C-alpha positions as CSV (number, residue, x, y, z in Angstrom):
1,Q,-57.2,99.5,-87.9
2,G,-60.7,101.2,-87.6
3,G,-63.5,101.7,-89.1
4,A,-64.3,103.3,-92.5
5,I,-63.6,106.7,-93.1
6,F,-65.8,109.4,-93.7
7,I,-65.0,111.6,-96.7
8,P,-67.5,114.4,-97.6
9,P,-68.7,114.7,-101.0
10,P,-67.4,117.4,-102.8
11,A,-69.2,120.9,-102.9
12,A,-71.8,121.8,-105.7
13,I,-69.7,124.2,-108.0
14,D,-72.4,126.5,-109.5
15,L,-71.7,127.0,-113.1
16,P,-73.6,129.6,-115.6
17,D,-76.0,127.6,-117.5
18,L,-73.8,128.3,-120.7
19,V,-71.0,126.4,-119.1
20,N,-72.5,124.2,-117.9
21,D,-74.6,123.1,-121.1
22,A,-71.1,122.9,-122.9
23,L,-69.7,121.0,-120.0
24,R,-72.4,118.6,-120.2
25,K,-72.3,118.3,-124.2
26,R,-68.4,118.7,-124.5
27,Q,-68.7,121.5,-127.1
28,P,-65.9,124.4,-127.1
29,L,-67.1,127.8,-125.8
30,R,-65.9,131.1,-126.8
31,I,-65.3,133.2,-123.4
32,L,-64.2,136.7,-122.5
33,Y,-62.1,136.2,-119.8
34,F,-61.0,138.8,-117.2
35,G,-57.3,137.7,-116.3
36,D,-55.0,139.1,-113.6
37,T,-53.0,141.4,-116.0
38,E,-55.0,141.7,-119.1
39,N,-58.4,140.5,-120.8
40,S,-59.0,138.0,-123.7
41,E,-60.9,136.4,-126.0
42,R,-60.2,132.6,-125.7
43,T,-61.7,129.5,-127.2
44,I,-62.1,126.7,-125.1
45,T,-63.6,123.3,-124.5
46,P,-64.4,122.7,-120.5
47,K,-63.4,119.3,-119.0
48,Y,-64.7,119.8,-115.1
49,P,-65.0,122.3,-112.6
50,C,-62.7,122.5,-109.2
51,Q,-62.9,124.6,-106.3
52,H,-59.7,125.3,-104.3
53,R,-59.5,127.6,-101.0
54,G,-63.1,128.6,-101.8
55,V,-62.5,129.6,-105.5
56,S,-64.3,128.0,-108.1
57,Y,-62.4,127.0,-111.5
58,L,-63.1,125.3,-114.5
59,V,-60.3,123.3,-116.2
60,A,-60.3,123.3,-119.8
61,H,-58.5,123.0,-122.9
62,C,-57.2,126.2,-124.3
63,H,-57.6,126.2,-128.0
64,D,-55.4,129.3,-128.3
65,L,-52.5,128.1,-126.3
66,D,-53.0,124.4,-127.1
67,E,-52.9,123.3,-123.2
68,Q,-55.1,122.5,-120.6
69,H,-55.7,125.6,-118.4
70,L,-57.7,126.7,-115.3
71,F,-60.1,129.5,-115.7
72,R,-61.4,131.4,-112.6
73,I,-65.2,131.2,-112.9
74,D,-66.0,134.3,-111.7
75,R,-63.6,136.4,-114.4
76,I,-65.4,134.3,-117.1
77,F,-66.9,137.8,-118.0
78,S,-69.3,136.1,-121.0
79,A,-69.4,133.0,-123.2
80,E,-70.9,131.7,-126.6
81,I,-71.2,128.0,-127.2
82,L,-69.6,127.3,-130.4
83,P,-70.2,125.0,-133.3
84,F,-68.1,121.4,-133.3
85,T,-65.7,121.7,-135.8
């Protein structure tokens, strides 16, 4: 037994302004992404940011693969907000 357990709040994740705007508005983005083995353009809808072992990620629906996917924030080279479809 005992008192309440203190859990520190999650660290703030610094997102690029364009990504943050799309996340807040739930709007799709067209990104140029530098992957492990290749670079690609993808259309995504951001869901939420997260961190693992000090690396920031964006959890998003990838329209090209039609599945949820993790994107490293530092590997998003450019982004463009797309109109709602």
